[in-house]
N, C-alpha and C positions, 0 to 999 in steps of 0.2 A: 345769426338770427338769435341773440337768447331767446329764451322761452318766459312766458309768464305763465308763472303759478298761482291757481289759488287752494288755499287750505283752510276747514273750518269745523269745528268742533259744532258739532247739534245731537238733539236728544231723538228719541222715534218719534214724537210727537212734534218737529220741528223747529224747539226750539234755539234759537244760535245764542241763548244771553249766557257769558260765560260763568258769572255765578250761578246757572244751573246745571253745568259740567263740573263734575270731581275729577281733581284730579291728581295724577298720582306719578308713580317714577315711571311707566312703561310710556303715560302721554308726554311726557317731557323729554324722555330719550328718542322718541317718534318726535316730538319737535323740532327735535337738536339735527334730527337727518336732513328734515325735510329743508331749513334753514340754511346746510351743509352745501346742498346743492344751488345757494343762491349765491349772488354777487352781492346782492343790494335789499331791500325791502321797499316797496312801495303800499305807503298807508294814507288813510284820508284821516284829518286831523282828529276825530273823536278816537281814532284807534290807535293813532301816535300818542297821543295824552296821555289817556291809560294804558299803553307800554310801557311810556316811560316812566309813570309815578309808580308804577308797578314794579320792574326792573331796572331802569338807572342807578348806578352806584351812589352814594355805599347805602345798600339795605342793614337795617339796625338788626344787630349782632341779637341773633335766635329768633329773625320776623319770618324766616323761612329754612323749611327741612333742605338737609345738605344737598339729595338729590336734582334740588331743582338749582343748583349753581351751575352745572353745568349750559343749563338754557341763558340762565341771566347774562352769561359772559359769552356766549355766542350774540345772544340778540344787542346787550351794549355793544360788541365791538361791531356789529353788522352796517355798510353805510344804508343809510336812510332816506327816501322820498319822500315828500307829506306834500299831498294835492290839498292844498287849501287859502279859498280866496280871504278867510278871516286873519289867520295867525300873520303878523310883522315878522314874525323872524322863529327861526329854529337853530338848535343845535343838538348838541348829542349824537354828535357823526349823522345831520340830516342835513340835506337843503329843502329848499321849497321848488313844489310844481305848477308853477301857473298857468293861466292860456289854454290854450283849446288843447282840455283831454288829449285827445287820439293822439294828436301830432306829438303834444308831449310824451305819451306811454307808446309810441312808435318809434321815438328818437333814442329812449334810453333802451329797444328793446332790439337795434342795429349796434349796439354797442357791443362789444367783444365779452365774452363772458359766458360763466353755466348757467344763468339766467335768472330774474327778478322773484319774488316770494310776494304776493300781495292775501295781506286779511282783512278783516273788518266783516260790513256788510251792504252800504250802501257805494262805496266806492269800488268793489265787484260787480255790482248790480250795472253799475255805466261802462264798466269794463266789459261786460256781458255783451250788452249792447253794441256797445262800439265791434264785438267780435275781436277781440285783442287778449282773450285769456286761453289758453293754449292746454293748460291741463286743471279739471277742479280735483279735489280729493274734499271728503267729506267721511270727517270721521264722526259713526255716529254711536254713539251713545246708547245702550240697554234701561233709557231712564224715561218717563214722563211726566215732563216740567209743570205741562197746564198754561203754559203764558207764554209769549214770546220776548221778543220779535222774533220773527221767522225769516227765511233766506228769498231773495228773489221776487220779494212784495211788487207788483208793480211793471213785472218785464214784458214788455210790446210785446213778443213774439216766443213761441216753440225755441229749444236748441238741443237738440239733439244730441246724446252722448254717447262716446265706444268705452264701456269697460275695460281697463288695461290692467287693471291690478287690484288687488284685494288680501287685506293682510288684517289678522284678528289680534288685537293686545291682551294683556293678562286681565281686564276689566271688563271682557264682551266687545269691551267697541271696534268695532270694524274700521278698519280704513280703510273707504274704495276711492280709485283714483280710474276719473275718468278723461276721456281726452273728444274734444265738438268733433262730429261726424261736419268734415266738408267737402 
């Protein structure tokens, strides 16, 4: 069974708005390493549309620094599953996931491979409620944003985690990986 991994960037005060987090070469290199551990990405509609608008080629000349290109190529090439009840269709190496979320994700996890990777805020909350995430990574940035959104708002029960690794990035951000205590 392939594991489902979640990774999110967050400020010290708990903000996970991507516009509040400074992007740098180290952070993008780390993201590529994470994506290389997965066969497919699992997105909700909002994250899918945001990623598609930012990373689907072709990017206008000079739109982003050269060091972002490995991430752009990696995410463009990845198989994507999109959980949405409102989208009629998707493309960009993607297919829609509909119906019972738990059953659909369990089916994806049962497929052979290196793993699945999920991003975003609302979908990971639903997957946490279902007990389907096998690894959480929080990349905590040394910044106070002063606003939200925040992670796991409305979670119905505590989830105890065990730290399995920690890595400091050049910016001072710290990537901490956890597994649920079962």
